C-alpha positions in Angstrom: -46.5 22.5 43.2 -48.1 25.8 42.2 -51.6 24.6 42.9 -50.6 23.1 46.2 -49.4 26.6 47.3 -52.7 28.2 46.2 -54.6 25.6 48.3 -52.5 26.2 51.3 -53.0 29.9 51.0 -56.7 29.5 51.1 -56.7 27.1 54.1 -54.2 28.9 56.2 -56.6 31.8 57.4 -59.2 29.4 58.5 -56.7 27.3 60.3 -55.3 30.3 62.1 -58.8 31.5 63.1 -59.8 28.1 64.4 -56.7 27.8 66.4 -57.2 31.2 68.0 -60.8 30.4 68.9 -59.9 27.1 70.5 -57.2 28.6 72.5 -59.4 31.4 73.9 -62.3 29.1 74.6 -59.9 26.8 76.5 -58.7 29.7 78.7 -62.3 30.7 79.5 -63.9 27.4 80.0 -61.5 24.7 80.8 -59.5 26.5 83.5 -62.8 28.1 84.9 -64.3 24.7 85.7 -61.2 23.1 86.7 -60.7 22.8 90.4 -57.7 21.3 92.3 -59.0 18.8 94.7 -58.5 19.2 98.4 -55.6 17.3 100.0 -56.7 14.2 101.6 -60.1 14.3 99.8 -61.1 11.0 98.3 -61.6 12.7 95.0 -57.8 13.3 94.8 -57.5 9.6 93.8 -59.7 10.2 90.8 -57.3 12.2 88.6 -58.1 12.3 84.9 -56.5 13.8 81.7 -59.8 14.0 79.9 -62.0 17.1 79.2 -64.0 18.5 81.8 -67.6 17.4 82.1 -68.8 20.6 80.4 -66.7 20.4 77.1 -69.3 20.1 74.2 -68.0 23.4 72.7 -64.4 22.2 72.7 -65.3 19.0 70.9 -67.1 21.0 68.3 -64.1 23.1 67.6 -61.8 20.1 67.5 -64.0 18.5 64.9 -64.0 21.7 62.8 -60.2 21.9 62.8 -59.6 18.2 62.2 -62.2 18.1 59.3 -60.6 21.2 57.8 -57.1 19.7 57.9 -58.2 16.3 56.6 -60.1 18.0 53.8 -57.1 20.1 52.8 -54.8 17.1 52.7 -57.3 15.2 50.5 -57.5 18.1 48.1 -53.8 18.5 47.8 -53.4 14.7 47.3 -56.1 14.7 44.5 -54.5 17.8 42.9 -51.0 16.3 42.8 -52.4 13.0 41.5 -54.2 14.7 38.6 -51.2 16.8 37.7 -49.1 13.7 37.5 -51.5 12.0 35.3 -51.7 15.0 33.0 -47.9 15.1 32.9 -47.6 11.4 32.0 -50.3 11.8 29.3 -48.4 14.8 27.8 -45.1 12.9 27.7 -46.8 10.0 26.0 -48.2 12.3 23.4 -44.8 13.8 22.6 -43.1 10.4 22.3 -45.7 9.0 20.0 -45.6 12.1 17.8 -41.7 11.8 17.7 -41.8 8.1 16.8 -44.3 8.8 14.0 -42.0 11.3 12.4 -38.9 9.1 12.5 -38.0 6.7 9.7 -38.8 2.9 10.3 -35.1 2.0 10.1 -34.2 4.4 12.9 -36.3 2.3 15.4 -33.6 -0.3 15.7 -32.9 -2.3 18.9 -30.8 -0.7 21.7 -28.0 -3.2 21.1 -27.7 -2.1 17.5 -27.5 1.5 18.5 -24.8 0.9 21.0 -22.7 -0.7 18.4 -22.8 2.5 16.4 -21.8 4.8 19.2 -18.5 6.5 18.2 -15.7 7.8 20.3 -17.0 11.4 20.2 -20.1 10.5 22.2 -23.6 9.0 22.2 -25.1 11.8 20.2 -24.1 10.2 17.0 -25.7 6.9 17.9 -29.1 7.9 16.6 -27.6 8.5 13.1 -28.6 5.5 11.0 -26.4 4.5 8.0 -28.9 5.6 5.4 -29.1 9.1 6.9 -25.3 9.8 7.1 -24.1 12.3 4.6 -22.0 11.3 1.6 -19.4 13.9 2.6 -18.6 14.3 6.3 -18.8 17.8 7.6 -15.7 17.6 9.7 -12.4 15.7 9.5 -9.8 15.9 12.3 -7.1 15.3 9.7 -7.8 16.5 6.2 -5.4 15.7 3.4 -5.9 17.5 0.1 -4.6 15.4 -2.8 -4.8 11.7 -3.4 -1.2 10.9 -4.3 1.8 9.4 -2.7 2.5 12.2 -0.3 -1.1 12.1 1.1 -1.0 8.3 1.5 2.4 8.4 3.2 1.1 11.1 5.6 -2.1 9.2 6.3 0.0 6.1 7.2 2.3 8.2 9.4 -0.6 9.8 11.2 -2.2 6.4 11.9 1.0 5.0 13.2 1.3 7.8 15.8 -2.3 8.2 16.5 -4.1 4.8 16.0 -7.5 6.2 16.6 -7.1 9.1 14.1 -9.8 9.8 11.5 -8.1 10.8 8.2 -9.9 12.1 5.1 -8.2 12.3 1.8 -9.8 14.5 -0.9 -8.7 13.5 -4.4 -9.5 14.9 -7.8 -8.8 11.5 -9.3 -11.4 8.7 -9.4 -8.8 6.1 -8.2 -7.5 5.3 -4.8 -3.9 6.4 -4.0 -1.4 4.7 -6.2 2.3 4.9 -7.2 3.2 6.7 -10.4 6.6 5.4 -11.4 5.3 2.1 -13.0 3.1 4.1 -15.4 6.2 5.1 -17.4 8.3 1.9 -16.5 7.2 -1.7 -15.7 3.6 -1.5 -17.0 4.9 -1.1 -20.5 7.0 -4.2 -20.4 4.2 -6.7 -19.7 3.0 -9.1 -22.3 -0.4 -9.3 -20.5 -3.0 -7.4 -22.5 -5.2 -6.9 -19.4 -2.7 -4.7 -17.7 -4.6 -1.4 -18.5 -7.6 -2.8 -16.6 -5.9 -4.7 -13.7 -3.0 -2.2 -13.4 -0.8 -5.2 -12.2 2.6 -5.6 -13.5 5.6 -7.8 -13.3 8.6 -6.2 -11.7 12.1 -6.7 -13.0 12.5 -9.5 -10.7 9.4 -11.3 -12.1 7.1 -10.7 -9.1 3.6 -9.4 -9.8 2.4 -6.3 -8.1 -0.5 -3.7 -8.2 0.3 0.0 -8.5 -2.3 0.7 -5.7 -0.8 1.2 -2.3 -3.6 -0.7 -0.6 -6.7 -2.6 -1.7 -10.2 -0.9 -1.3 -10.8 -3.0 1.9 -8.0 -1.0 3.6 -10.1 2.2 3.5 -13.1 3.4 5.4 -16.1 4.8 3.6 -16.4 8.6 3.9 -19.9 8.1 5.2 -18.7 5.9 8.0 -15.5 7.8 8.9 -17.1 10.0 11.7 -18.7 6.9 13.3 -16.1 4.1 13.2 -14.8 3.3 16.7 -11.1 3.0 15.9 -10.9 5.7 13.3 -9.5 5.0 9.8 -8.5 6.4 6.5 -11.2 7.5 3.9 -10.8 8.7 0.4 -13.2 11.1 -1.2 -12.6 10.6 -4.9 -13.5 12.9 -7.9 -13.7 15.9 -5.7 -11.7 19.1 -6.0 -11.1 21.7 -3.3 -11.7 25.1 -4.8 -11.6 27.4 -1.7 -9.7 27.3 1.6 -10.6 29.4 4.7 -7.6 29.2 7.0 -9.2 31.3 9.7 -12.3 29.2 9.8 -10.4 25.9 9.4 -12.7 25.1 6.5 -12.5 24.1 2.8 -15.2 24.1 0.0 -15.4 21.5 -2.7 -16.4 22.0 -6.3 -19.9 20.7 -5.6 -20.4 23.4 -2.9 -20.0 21.1 0.1 -17.9 22.3 3.1 -15.6 20.4 5.4 -14.0 21.7 8.6 -10.8 20.3 9.9 -8.5 20.4 12.8 -5.2 19.9 10.9 -4.7 20.0 7.2 -2.1 18.8 4.7 -1.8 20.2 1.1 -0.4 17.6 -1.2 -1.9 18.8 -4.4 1.1 17.7 -6.6 1.3 19.2 -10.0 -0.2 19.6 -13.4 1.8 18.6 -16.6 3.0 21.4 -18.7 2.0 21.8 -22.3 3.9 23.5 -25.1 2.5 26.9 -26.2 2.8 25.7 -29.8 0.4 22.8 -29.1 -1.9 24.9 -27.0 -2.3 27.4 -30.0 -2.8 24.6 -32.6 -6.5 24.1 -32.1 -9.0 21.5 -30.9 -8.0 18.7 -33.3 -4.3 18.8 -32.2 -5.4 18.9 -28.5 -7.4 15.7 -29.1 -4.3 14.0 -30.3 -2.0 15.2 -27.5 -1.3 13.4 -24.2 0.0 15.2 -21.2 1.2 12.1 -19.4 0.6 12.0 -15.7 -2.4 9.8 -14.4 -3.7 6.3 -14.7 -6.2 7.4 -17.4 -3.2 8.8 -19.4 -1.5 5.5 -19.3 -4.6 3.6 -20.4 -5.3 6.0 -23.2 -1.7 6.0 -24.5 -1.4 2.3 -24.3 -4.4 1.9 -26.4 -3.3 4.5 -28.9 0.1 2.8 -29.3 -1.6 -0.3 -30.6 -3.7 1.5 -33.2 -1.5 4.2 -34.7 1.5 4.2 -37.0 3.5 7.0 -35.4 4.0 8.7 -32.0 6.1 11.7 -31.2 7.4 12.3 -27.7 8.4 15.8 -26.9 10.8 16.0 -23.9 14.2 14.6 -23.0 14.0 14.3 -19.3 13.1 11.4 -17.0 9.5 10.9 -18.2 10.2 11.5 -21.9 13.2 9.2 -22.0 11.4 6.4 -20.1 8.4 6.5 -22.3 10.7 6.6 -25.4 12.4 3.4 -24.3 9.2 1.7 -23.3 7.4 2.5 -26.6 10.6 1.8 -28.6 10.8 -1.7 -27.3 7.1 -2.3 -28.1 7.8 -0.9 -31.6 10.2 -3.7 -32.3 7.3 -6.1 -32.9 5.0 -3.8 -34.6 5.1 -1.1 -37.4 4.9 1.7 -34.8 7.4 4.6 -35.3 8.6 6.3 -32.1 10.2 9.7 -32.4 11.7 11.7 -29.5 12.6 15.3 -29.8 14.0 17.8 -27.3 16.1 21.1 -27.3 19.1 19.6 -25.3 22.1 18.0 -26.9 21.2 14.6 -25.5 18.8 12.6 -23.4 18.5 14.0 -19.8 20.9 16.7 -20.7 19.8 18.9 -17.8 20.9 16.3 -15.4 23.7 14.2 -16.8 27.1 15.5 -17.8 27.4 15.8 -21.6 29.5 12.7 -22.2 27.0 10.5 -20.3 24.0 12.3 -21.9 25.4 11.4 -25.3 25.9 7.8 -24.3 22.3 7.6 -23.0 21.1 9.1 -26.3 22.7 6.2 -28.2 21.2 3.7 -25.8 17.8 5.1 -26.4 18.4 4.8 -30.1 19.3 1.2 -29.8 15.9 0.7 -28.3 14.3 1.6 -31.6 13.6 5.2 -31.1 14.4 7.9 -33.6 16.0 10.5 -31.3 16.1 14.2 -32.6 18.2 16.4 -30.2 18.6 20.1 -30.6 15.1 20.3 -31.9 12.4 23.0 -30.8 8.8 22.9 -32.0 7.7 26.2 -33.5 4.1 25.4 -34.5 1.6 22.5 -35.0 -1.5 22.0 -37.0 -3.9 19.2 -38.0 -4.0 18.4 -41.7 -5.0 15.2 -43.7 -5.7 13.3 -40.5 -2.2 13.9 -39.3 -0.6 16.3 -36.7 2.1 18.3 -38.5 4.9 19.7 -36.3 7.1 22.4 -37.7 10.5 23.1 -36.0 12.5 26.3 -35.7 15.0 25.0 -38.3 12.3 24.7 -40.8 11.9 20.9 -40.8 8.4 19.4 -40.5 7.3 15.8 -39.4 3.9 14.1 -39.6 2.6 12.0 -36.8 -0.6 10.5 -35.4 -0.2 11.3 -31.8 2.0 13.7 -29.6 3.0 13.0 -26.0 4.2 16.2 -24.2 6.6 15.4 -21.4 8.0 18.8 -20.7 7.8 19.2 -17.0 5.3 19.8 -14.2 3.6 22.9 -12.8 3.0 22.7 -9.1 -0.7 23.0 -8.2 -1.0 26.1 -6.1 -4.5 27.4 -6.9 -5.4 27.4 -3.2 -2.7 29.9 -2.4 -5.0 32.8 -3.2 -7.9 31.9 -1.0 -5.7 30.6 1.7 -3.3 33.6 1.5 -0.3 31.4 1.4 3.1 32.4 0.0 4.2 30.8 -3.4 7.9 30.8 -4.2 8.5 33.1 -7.2 11.7 31.2 -8.3 10.9 27.5 -7.7 7.2 27.5 -7.5 5.2 25.7 -4.8 4.0 26.7 -1.3 6.8 28.1 0.8 7.1 26.1 4.0 9.7 26.0 6.8 11.9 23.1 7.6 9.1 21.3 9.3 7.0 21.5 6.1 4.6 23.9 7.9 3.0 26.8 6.2 0.5 27.8 9.0 0.0 26.8 12.6 -2.3 23.9 11.5 -1.4 23.6 7.8 1.4 21.5 6.3 2.5 21.0 2.6 4.3 17.9 1.2 5.3 16.4 -2.2 5.6 18.2 -5.5 3.8 21.4 -4.3 6.2 22.0 -1.3 9.0 24.5 -1.6 10.8 23.6 1.6 14.0 24.7 3.4 16.6 22.1 3.2 19.0 22.3 6.2 22.0 21.5 4.1 21.1 22.7 0.5 18.9 25.7 1.1 15.4 26.2 -0.4 14.3 23.5 -2.8 11.4 21.9 -4.6 11.6 18.2 -5.6 9.4 16.2 -8.0 10.1 12.6 -7.3 8.4 9.6 -5.8 10.8 9.2 -2.9 10.5 12.8 -1.9 6.7 12.4 -1.9 7.1 9.4 0.4 9.6 11.1 2.8 8.0 14.5 3.0 4.5 13.1 3.3 5.7 10.8 6.1 7.4 13.7 7.9 4.4 16.0 7.5 2.2 13.3 9.0 4.4 13.0 12.0 4.6 16.8 12.5 0.8 16.9 12.3 0.7 14.7 15.3 3.1 16.8 17.2 6.6 15.5 16.3 8.1 18.9 15.3 10.8 17.3 13.2 12.9 19.2 10.6 13.3 17.9 7.1 16.9 16.8 7.1 16.5 13.5 5.2 17.8 13.7 1.6 15.3 12.0 -0.6 16.6 10.0 -3.6 15.2 9.6 -7.1 15.8 7.0 -9.8 15.1 6.3 -13.4 15.3 3.2 -15.5 15.8 3.0 -19.2 14.5 -0.5 -19.3 15.6 -3.5 -17.2 19.3 -3.1 -18.0 20.2 0.6 -17.3 19.2 2.6 -14.3 20.6 5.2 -12.0 19.8 6.7 -8.5 20.6 10.2 -7.5 20.4 12.5 -4.4 20.9 16.1 -3.7 21.2 18.8 -6.4 21.9 17.0 -9.6 22.3 19.8 -12.3 24.5 19.4 -15.4 25.3 23.1 -15.2 27.4 22.4 -12.0 31.0 21.2 -12.2 31.0 17.3 -12.2 33.5 14.6 -11.7 32.7 11.0 -12.7 34.4 7.8 -11.8 33.5 4.6 -13.8 34.3 0.9 -13.9 33.3 -2.0 -16.1 29.7 -3.3 -15.3 28.8 -6.8 -14.5 25.6 -8.9 -14.8 24.7 -7.8 -11.2 24.7 -4.1 -12.1 21.3 -3.7 -13.6 17.9 -2.7 -12.3 16.7 -6.3 -13.0 19.4 -7.7 -10.8 18.9 -5.3 -7.9 15.1 -5.9 -7.8 15.8 -9.7 -7.7 18.0 -9.1 -4.7 15.8 -6.7 -2.8 12.5 -8.2 -3.8 10.9 -4.8 -4.6 10.5 -2.8 -7.8 10.3 0.5 -6.0 13.9 0.8 -4.7 13.2 3.7 -2.5 10.8 1.7 -0.4 13.7 0.0 1.4 15.1 3.5 2.4 14.7 4.5 6.0 16.0 7.5 8.0 17.7 5.0 10.4 19.8 3.5 7.6 20.8 6.9 6.6 22.0 8.0 9.9 23.6 4.8 11.1 25.5 3.7 8.0 29.1 2.7 8.5 31.2 3.8 5.6 34.1 1.4 4.8 37.1 3.5 3.9 39.3 0.5 3.3 38.2 -0.2 -0.2 40.8 -0.3 -2.8 40.1 0.8 -6.4 41.9 2.1 -9.5 39.5 4.9 -9.9 39.8 6.9 -13.1 37.8 9.6 -14.8 35.7 8.8 -17.9 37.4 8.5 -21.2 36.0 9.3 -24.7 34.1 6.4 -26.1 34.1 4.4 -23.0 31.2 2.0 -22.2 30.0 3.4 -19.0 29.0 0.2 -17.3 28.7 1.6 -13.8 30.0 4.6 -11.9 29.5 7.6 -9.6 29.2 11.2 -10.5 29.8 14.1 -8.0 28.1 17.4 -8.5 30.2 20.2 -6.9 29.7 23.7 -5.5 33.0 25.2 -4.3 34.6 21.8 -3.6 31.6 20.7 -1.6 29.6 17.8 -3.0 25.9 18.9 -3.3 24.7 16.0 -5.5 25.7 12.4 -6.3 24.4 10.2 -9.1 25.1 6.4 -9.0 25.0 5.0 -12.5 24.1 1.2 -12.4 25.3 1.2 -8.8 22.7 0.1 -6.2 22.3 -0.2 -2.5 24.9 2.6 -1.9 22.4 5.5 -1.3 23.0 5.6 2.5 26.8 6.3 1.7 25.8 9.1 -0.7 23.4 10.5 1.8 26.1 10.6 4.5 28.6 12.3 2.1 26.1 15.2 1.4 25.1 15.4 5.0 28.7 16.0 6.1 29.1 18.9 3.7 32.9 18.8 3.7 35.3 20.1 1.1 37.2 17.5 -0.9 40.4 17.8 -2.9 40.6 14.2 -4.0 37.3 12.8 -5.2 38.9 9.5 -6.1 39.2 8.8 -2.4 35.5 9.5 -1.9 34.7 7.2 -4.9 36.4 4.4 -3.2 33.7 4.5 -0.5 31.3 3.1 -3.1 33.4 0.1 -3.8 32.5 0.4 -7.6 35.2 -2.1 -8.6 34.1 -4.9 -6.4 32.8 -8.0 -8.2 
């Protein structure tokens, strides 16, 4: 176009000059020789539009102008044609150079590329599988932590947003799994391959894996940004070391960075250790297990088959469950199992004293040497044994130590994220919707949440991880629901004794217990045979909790516990100024919706025997 303009500027003066010359010549010559014929003259019939007879000069000028015009048009046409050829040649050179630089696998067919076009747009279609990064640079939903809470949140997000892309970042090398069987059912299997398969038989005899879903359920982190309908991907063996809440970005321990739209922190917790064991040196540390993960189960299971003695420190849920599990295994071997704790009895911080003492005798019957009121003062390694010294001066020798003394919530990200940690309960402080920032939520063991009925709390149980994770996932997709659901927790001391609890269950609170004689149906084994599941909280739903119909017509001869009574089954109420804030069901199952409703009502009760009737504990 530029060259055409230059040509026209050169031809325009000549064209104007020729035009002026022709017009002036026409005025002088054409009109000079032209004569109107006389009227009636014969020549009047010979009219003509042609040039006058003397028109040689006019023809010459016409040829000049016509030739000039035709020549200009020809020049313009040739110039445009040459420019087009040069342009086509230049484009061809660029394309050939680009193809030479691309990898052979990128030169796929058009149909193959179209199949890879993601929802975000066609820009990603040129990204071949081999060129995709191992760690995606962006995740719309980023879940930090690979435990139960994260999996529950991912499932909830996908239910409300079927096309969602969810990335779980986990420190562990395994896919999300349930932790309760690690200290329960896995130990009661006769299959020696259990540590490898991680499959177990539930109390009802049905086999199950500890993993929530098989590997085929998940999408590869590489493919997550490109799959058409979204999915859930798990980035294993990676730790988040820094969080930039303003930039919506996290940094991993390998230096990689991932941006997000919405984020869930479900980092769980780290098992505590005793200061006496930490100070004891490397050899004692090698022979100490802080039980929490799959690798801990595998390690302890192997150790239990090759040593003569194991000491379990801790009398809570985990310590008592492991003591019963190892004690039953010790019946057929020479293994000695010792359990020590500072309380008066097993689960002394939870159960009232009379029931704690009964539980201690139950654990002893399982083959465990229980040593209550015992505090470890120091430890050392000597003569291939770990020697534990107690505050009362006693010492014992053992091959291995298991520390089950509680959990420390993982809040390392609080500093870089500038998030508040509760000074009393630990964990990230969140509101009733489990929200810490406008686009950050917290669930599971690491969440210190506001309970609408019981105030600020932090809970470390499987069902709480499920419920809080599910709620956080819903709120991440815009539900804006408060956490009103009272999560339950349970513990089994083998297949014959188990309990479920809800609310604030603290033995320091006033308690009232009502018991009845147990039957063959009042055991964990029986309830799993009826429900078909080994994880009893899986049958729990919020709808059941709100729509339960409490039958007040039950008749019972409720009575408080008596000394020496065999506590077959019963219900224990934990009180705060005549208001029930916690309920523990001892070998009573499928009554949790009733307990949840009692706590939700939050009413004062003068006669708890009437409330006990609601649980029908005396029915056959």
